[in-house]
N, C-alpha and C positions, 0 to 999 in steps of 0.2 A: 504493499499500499504506499502511496505517495506520502512524503514527509508532511504530516498533517499540520505542523507548526507553520509551514511556509505557505499555506493556502491563501490565495486571494479570492478565488471563486470556489464556492462549495458545491460539489457535485452531489445532488440529492436524488435518490431513486424513490419515486412515489409508486406505491403498490395499492391496487384495488382489485378485488376479485371479479368485479363486473364492469362491463363497458356500457351498460344501460344507464340512462340519464335519470337516476334517482336524485334525491335531495343532496346526499353526500357527494355524489359524483359531480353535480353541477357546482357545488361549493368548491370542490377541488379544481375543476377547470377554471373557475373565476379567480381562485387564488394564484394558480401557476401563471396566469396571464399578467399578474401584477408584479412579479418578481423583477428585481434589478438584475439583468443578465451579467453584470460585472460582479455581483455578489453571489448569485445562485444560478447554477446550471441544472435545470429540471429535466430529468429523464423519467419516463413513465413505463411501468410494467403492469399489464392487465392480463387477466386470465381468459379473455375471450375477445373476439372481434365485436364491434358494435359502434353505436353513435359516438360515444366518448372517444374511442380510438380515432375515429374519422375526424373529429373536431380538433384533436390535439396533435395529430401527426403532421399537420401542415407547418407547425412552428417548433415542434419538440421531437426528440428521439423517442419512439414508442416501441416497446417489445411486447410480444404476445406469447405467453406460456400457458397453454390450455389446462384447465382444471378438469377433473373427472365430472361427468354429467350428474352423477349422484351427489357429489359434494356441492357442486354448483347449485343443484336444485333443492338443497336443504334450507328451508326458511328458518330465520332466527326465532320465530314464535313457535316452532315445532321441535326445537332441539331438546333431546332427553339424554339420559345416561346411555341408553342403547345406541343412539345415533352417534354419540361421541366416541364409543368404544368399538364400533364395528371394525373388524380386522381389515376388510378391503378399503374402507374409508381412511383408516389410520395409515395404511401402506401408501395410499394415493397421496395423502397430505405430506408424508415424509419424502416421497419421491419428488414431489413438486418443490418442497423446501430445498432439497439438495440441488435441483436444477436452478432455482432462484439464487442460491448461494454461489453457484459457479458463475452465473451472469454477473453478480455483484463484484466478484473478484476480476472477471474478464473486462468489465467496463470501468473498474476502479472507482466505485462510488465511495463517498466519504460519510454520508448519512443516509439511513433508510427511514422513510416516512410512510407508515401504513395508514390507510384511510377508511377501513371498514372492519367489521368484526372478524370475518374470515381472513382478511389480509393481516390483521393483528396476529392471528395464530400462525398461519403459514409463512408470511413474510417475517414474522418475529423469529420463528425457528431458523429460517434462512439467514437472517442477520446474525444470529448467534453462531451458526456454523461458519459463516464468512468472517466473523469477528469484525462486524461493522456496528457503529452505534445506532440504536433504534429509537425512533420517535413514534409513539402512538398518537394519532389524531382521533380522539374519542368523540364520536358523533352519536353514540347510542347510550341511553341511560341503562346502567347495569343494575336493574331493580326488578323484583318479582312482578310488578304490575306491567312491565315492558318486555321482559324476557322470561322464559321458563326458568325455574329455580336452579336446575342443573347447569344451565348456561351461565347464570349469575355467579354461581360458585366457581365454575371453570374459569371465567374471564377474570374474576377477582384473584384467583390463584395465579394465573398467568401474569397479572399486573404486578405481582410481587417478584416475578422471575425474569421477565423478558425486557420490558422497555427501559431505556436509559432516561427517558423523559416522556411525560404525557402532556399533550396539549388537549384541552377540553373545550367544546364549543359553548359551554355555560358552566357556571358554578354549580347548578343543579345537576348537570351531567357528571362533573368531577366528584361531587359528594357521593354519588352512587357507586363509584369505584372503591370507596372506603368501606371496609367491613365494619359494621357497627359494633360487632362483638369485640374487636381488637382496638377500634378507634383509629386505625390506620390501614392503608392499603398494603403496607410493608412493615411488619414488626421488626425485621432484622436490618433493613436498610431504608433510609428515608427516600420516599418516591419524589423525585424532582418533577414538578408539574407547574402548569400555568393555564389560566383561563384566557383563551383568545376568542372573543365572539366573532362569528362569521360576519362578513361585510357585504355590501352591495354597492353598485354604482348609483349615484344620485342624479336623476334627470335635471338638466339645466333649467327647465321650466315645468311648471305644473300644468297639465292638460286641462283645458276648460271644457265643461259639460254643458250641452244645450239646456238652458233653464226650463224650456217648455217640453222637454222629452220626459218619458217615464224614468223614474229612478231605477238604477241597476245595482243589485247587490250580488257579489260574487264570492265563492269559495274556491280557492286555487290550490291544487296539489294532487298527488297521486290518488286515484280512487281506491280506497281501502277502508275496511270497517273502522279501524282505529282513527282514521282521519275524520270520521263523523259526518260524512255527507248525508246519512239518514237523519241525523239530528238537525242539520241545516234545512232539509226539505220539510220536516215536521214543523220546525219553527216558522218557515215561510207560510205554511198552510194556516198557522195560528194567526198571523197578522193580515192575511188576505182580506178578511171582511172590512178592516179599517183602511187598508191600502190596496185596493183591487187592481191598480195599474202597475204596481211594482213588478219588475222583471228580476228573476233570480237565475244565476248562471253557475253551473258546476263545470269548472275549468280544470281539465287533467284527464289522464287515461289510466286504465287499470294495468298494473304491472304484476309480474310474479304470480300469474295464474289466479287472479282475483276478478275474472270476468263474471262469475256468478253473482258477486256482490253488485256489480254495475247493473246487471239485469234486475236484481231485486230493488235497486233504486228507481228504475224506470217503472217497475210494477207499483212501487209505493206512490209515485207521482200519479199514476192512474187511479189508484184507490182513494187518494185525497183530492182528486179533481184538480191537480196542479200541472197537468200536461201542457197547458197553454201558457204557463207562467214560469216553468223551470226548463232552461235550455242546457243541454249537455254539449259542450263545445269541444270535448276531446283534448288531445295533446296540443298545446300551443307553444311554438318555439319562441315567439316574442311575448314573454310574460309581462314585461313592462308595458307593452302596447295594450295587452288585455286589461291590465290594472288601470291604465289611463281612462278606459271607457266606463269605469265603475264609480259610483258614488260612495259605496261602503265596501270594505274588504273584511271578510269573515274567516276566522280560523275556528274550527269546531272539534279538535282532536279529543277523543274520549279518554285518553291517558296523557300524562304529562309529556309534552313535547321536549326533546333534548334542547332544541334551540327555537327555531321558527323563522326560516329564511323568507317565507312569503310575507310574514308580518313586517319585517324590516323593509321589504320591497314595497309593500303597500304604504308604509309610513314615508318612505323616500319619495313616493309619488304624491305626497300631500293628502292621502286618503285617511279618513278616520277608520280605525280598525276595531273590531270586536273579536276578542280571543279568549280561549279557554285559560282559566287560572290554574297553572300547574307547570311543573318542569322549568324550563328556562324562560318561559313567556313573561313572568313578572320582572325578569331582568331587562326586558325590552320595553314593554308597555307600562306607562305610568297611569294607573287606573284613574278615570275621570279627568285626565289631563291630556294624554295623547291617544286615548281610546278607552274602551270599556272592557273589563274582565268579567267573565261569567263562569259558573261552575261547569265542570266537565259533564257531558251527557245529559244536560238539562235544557230541553227544547223550549220550555216556558221562559226560562231566564234569557236564553238567546233571543227569543221572539220579543221579549220586553226591551232588550237592548236595541234591537233593530228599530222597534217602534219609537224608542226615545230619540234616536238620531234622526229618524224620518220626521218626527214632530218639530224638531228644532234644528233645521239645516244649518243655520248660522253657527250654532254651537258646535256642530259636527265638523264644519269647515275649519273652525278654530282648533279643534283637536287635531285635524289633519295637518295644519300649519305647524303646530308644536311638535307633532310626531316627525315631520320632515327635519325640523331643526335638531331634534334629538338624534336622528340618523346621521346627519352631518357631523355632529359632535362625537358620537360613540361608535357608529356602525358602518363606516365607509370601508370598501374593500382595500383601499390603499393602507389604511390603519392596520387592517388584519394582516396584510402582506409584510409590513415592516415588523410587526410583533413576531410573526412566525420566523422571519429571517434572523431576528435576534435570538430566538431559540436555537437555531442552527449554530450560530456563533458560540453560544453558551455550551452546547453539546460538544462541539469540536474542541473548545478550550478545555473542558473537563476531561474529555477522552484523551486529549494530548497529554495532559498532566498525569493521567493514569498510566499511559504508555511510558512516560518518562520515569515514573517510579519503578515500573517493572523492569526497565532497561538499565536502571542505575547500577545494580550489582555487577552486571556483565561489564559495563564501562569501567567500573572501579577495578575489576580484575585486569583489564587491558592496561590500565595505567600502572599497575604494579609490575606487570611483565615488561 
């Protein structure tokens, strides 16, 4: 490995198990685009071909090392001890880890940055094999309401063993890596960690909405039961008698075999008589453009969200937001100042919040203005990139010091000779 003390540009290998455009992958793409090329050389390793690879390879070196279909198809909400210990899956993971380690040595990376739960495990093992410092970017809450209990125990255990540093997308996320029984994620060694909130670009101007058009309220995100689209539709039906002209939009597509849930949402619209008021727009590549057409942005996750990328994007566009109180959301939204917070899974509370904003549009607009100011101050993508690059410098410095300590005895022997 190149003399790490003499580095000017840090070569970072980013690993993600998927090339589909989920929230974590979009956040990774946006982050890499903001790095200073004189400070950070970003190299990407994915376990499949897909949209993320296609978007990144124009400007970055992208490697594909395929993962087994069975490991790739294991969803985080279905993980159990049996799936963790299947011999074929364990062999597949170890085989891939050794191939990753070989690549790390071949392209001489200085830091390994893993971006998803599966990559934390496989890429983490590879980094240890290749003897490269490892940064986990934790984007999932490691808690029983978000992951199966075996997965929680497994990830917390690995958190004591694998990463040299953990970046978390919120304090709420980082806190879940800590085992409440011990009070720390690592009883034997202090876990070096930092909260770096994800960021977004802030539009130069706030789009104006025609004052004589019907109000549009939208929920943006992957169609999945825990994202709460069913709560949104039920809340929309509750306020329709008072606001019969309001249009509701479900923006996003079903991923990871959740098409049955999308079908159930359309059936729910039929049952509630909301087919003419709820539009399913599917996947939208221009999220900011979709947000610009809305008066109100809704977040309705039924469990605590690790962060809430769509929430900051709505605020950046000057839109008032209504969001579920839980996870990292209260770190973003100041209740009754930049938006309204409601309990998870409560369609009545969500309906009341939407009605409150619709009854007082001037107050809603003021919330949107304050939310935009808050994003400019705390949640820009440039701020996120500078903080992550500082982590790399810290990791390299500490790792270099560790190498020096290990090499010192040999150097002393040479001097004596």
